[in-house]
TIKENU-546686 format. One record per residue (C-alpha): residue number from 1; residue in three letters; chain; x, y, z. Coordinates in steps of 0.2 Angstrom, whole numbers, plus 5000, padded with zeros to 4 digits. Layout:
TIKENU-546686
+-----+-----+-------+------+-------+------+
|   n | res | chain | east | north |   up |
+-----+-----+-------+------+-------+------+
| NUM | ala |     A |    X |     Y |    Z |
...
+-----+-----+-------+------+-------+------+
***
This chain:
TIKENU-546686
+-----+-----+-------+------+-------+------+
|   n | res | chain | east | north |   up |
+-----+-----+-------+------+-------+------+
|   1 | met |     A | 5257 |  5119 | 4213 |
|   2 | asn |     A | 5274 |  5127 | 4214 |
|   3 | arg |     A | 5289 |  5115 | 4215 |
|   4 | lys |     A | 5297 |  5125 | 4229 |
|   5 | val |     A | 5281 |  5126 | 4239 |
|   6 | phe |     A | 5279 |  5107 | 4237 |
|   7 | arg |     A | 5296 |  5104 | 4244 |
|   8 | val |     A | 5293 |  5115 | 4259 |
|   9 | met |     A | 5276 |  5106 | 4262 |
|  10 | lys |     A | 5285 |  5090 | 4261 |
|  11 | val |     A | 5299 |  5095 | 4274 |
|  12 | lys |     A | 5285 |  5102 | 4286 |
|  13 | his |     A | 5276 |  5085 | 4284 |
|  14 | leu |     A | 5292 |  5075 | 4287 |
|  15 | lys |     A | 5295 |  5086 | 4303 |
|  16 | thr |     A | 5278 |  5083 | 4310 |
|  17 | leu |     A | 5279 |  5064 | 4306 |
|  18 | leu |     A | 5296 |  5064 | 4315 |
|  19 | lys |     A | 5289 |  5073 | 4330 |
|  20 | ser |     A | 5274 |  5061 | 4331 |
|  21 | gly |     A | 5285 |  5046 | 4329 |
|  22 | thr |     A | 5296 |  5051 | 4343 |
|  23 | phe |     A | 5281 |  5055 | 4354 |
|  24 | ile |     A | 5274 |  5037 | 4350 |
|  25 | ile |     A | 5291 |  5029 | 4354 |
|  26 | ile |     A | 5291 |  5038 | 4371 |
|  27 | leu |     A | 5274 |  5032 | 4375 |
|  28 | glu |     A | 5279 |  5014 | 4370 |
|  29 | met |     A | 5294 |  5015 | 4381 |
|  30 | ser |     A | 5285 |  5023 | 4396 |
|  31 | arg |     A | 5272 |  5009 | 4395 |
|  32 | ile |     A | 5285 |  4995 | 4398 |
+-----+-----+-------+------+-------+------+
***
């Protein structure tokens, strides 16, 4: 696997993680 491609995949993965994390936090906040 290319190192550049790996880095791009990592960034995309981090972004999706961030999005889902924010979504979960919003869900938790609205539950209270």
